[in-house]
C-alpha positions in Angstrom: -86.2 -23.1 2.3 -84.0 -21.8 -0.4 -84.8 -21.9 -4.2 -82.9 -25.1 -5.2 -84.7 -27.1 -2.5 -88.1 -25.9 -3.7 -87.2 -26.7 -7.3 -86.0 -30.2 -6.4 -89.2 -30.8 -4.4 -91.3 -29.8 -7.4 -89.8 -32.4 -9.7 -88.8 -32.0 -13.3 -90.3 -29.2 -15.3 -92.5 -30.2 -18.3 -92.1 -28.3 -21.6 -95.4 -28.0 -23.4 -96.5 -26.8 -26.8 -100.0 -26.8 -28.3 -100.3 -28.0 -31.9 -103.4 -27.4 -34.0 -103.6 -31.0 -35.1 -105.2 -34.2 -33.7 -103.0 -36.8 -32.0 -103.4 -39.3 -34.8 -101.7 -36.8 -37.2 -98.9 -36.0 -34.8 -97.9 -39.6 -34.0 -99.2 -42.0 -36.7 -98.7 -45.6 -35.6 -97.5 -44.3 -32.2 -94.3 -42.9 -33.7 -93.3 -39.4 -32.6 -92.2 -36.8 -35.1 -88.5 -36.9 -35.9 -87.4 -33.8 -33.9 -88.9 -35.4 -30.7 -87.9 -39.0 -31.5 -84.2 -38.0 -31.8 -84.1 -36.6 -28.2 -83.4 -40.1 -26.9 -84.3 -42.1 -23.8 -83.6 -39.2 -21.4 -86.8 -37.4 -22.4 -90.4 -38.6 -21.9 -92.8 -37.2 -24.5 -96.6 -37.6 -24.2 -99.5 -36.3 -26.2 -102.8 -35.1 -24.6 -105.8 -33.2 -25.8 -105.4 -29.5 -25.6 -107.9 -27.6 -23.5 -111.1 -26.5 -25.3 -110.5 -29.0 -28.2 -107.8 -26.8 -29.7 -105.6 -29.6 -31.0 -103.0 -31.6 -29.1 -100.5 -30.7 -26.4 -97.0 -32.2 -26.8 -95.5 -32.6 -23.3 -91.8 -33.3 -22.9 -90.1 -34.0 -19.5 -86.4 -34.5 -18.9 -85.8 -37.4 -16.6 -84.9 -36.3 -13.1 -81.2 -37.2 -13.6 -81.1 -35.2 -16.8 -82.3 -32.1 -15.0 -80.0 -32.5 -12.0 -77.5 -29.9 -11.1 -74.6 -32.2 -12.1 -76.2 -32.9 -15.5 -76.7 -29.1 -16.1 -73.1 -28.3 -15.1 -71.8 -31.1 -17.3 -73.9 -29.9 -20.2 -72.6 -26.4 -19.7 -69.0 -27.6 -19.8 -69.5 -29.7 -22.9 -71.7 -27.1 -24.6 -74.7 -29.4 -24.8 -77.9 -27.9 -23.3 -80.6 -30.6 -23.0 -83.3 -28.2 -22.0 -82.7 -26.1 -25.1 -82.6 -29.2 -27.2 -86.1 -30.2 -25.9 -87.5 -26.7 -26.5 -86.1 -26.7 -30.0 -87.5 -30.2 -30.8 -90.9 -29.2 -29.6 -90.9 -26.0 -31.7 -89.7 -27.9 -34.8 -92.4 -30.6 -34.3 -95.1 -27.9 -34.0 -93.8 -26.3 -37.2 -93.7 -29.6 -39.1 -97.2 -30.5 -38.1 -98.7 -27.1 -38.9 -96.8 -26.0 -42.0 -95.0 -29.1 -43.3 -91.5 -27.7 -42.8 -89.2 -26.2 -40.2 -89.2 -22.5 -40.6 -86.0 -20.5 -40.3 
């Protein structure tokens, strides 16, 4: 079995960041922080308790069609990288929750 087949069998890759805040502070009234809310419908974001009671994990998963080979090639041609956008949004949401601003 070659590498692409194994990756396809594993499913979409989740992107996870741990934030040192409780879920109620991260998503008041069920609304996600702006960096994550602006990702659109192609990304599923969930919150779950971090191991050892160390805050909350933000988990973002690109829909399968968003992570397909065709989508990745299309993104490369247009200059839009959805995986990098998800990683950036998670980083920014963590910074906003922990410091109150996006650091540069």
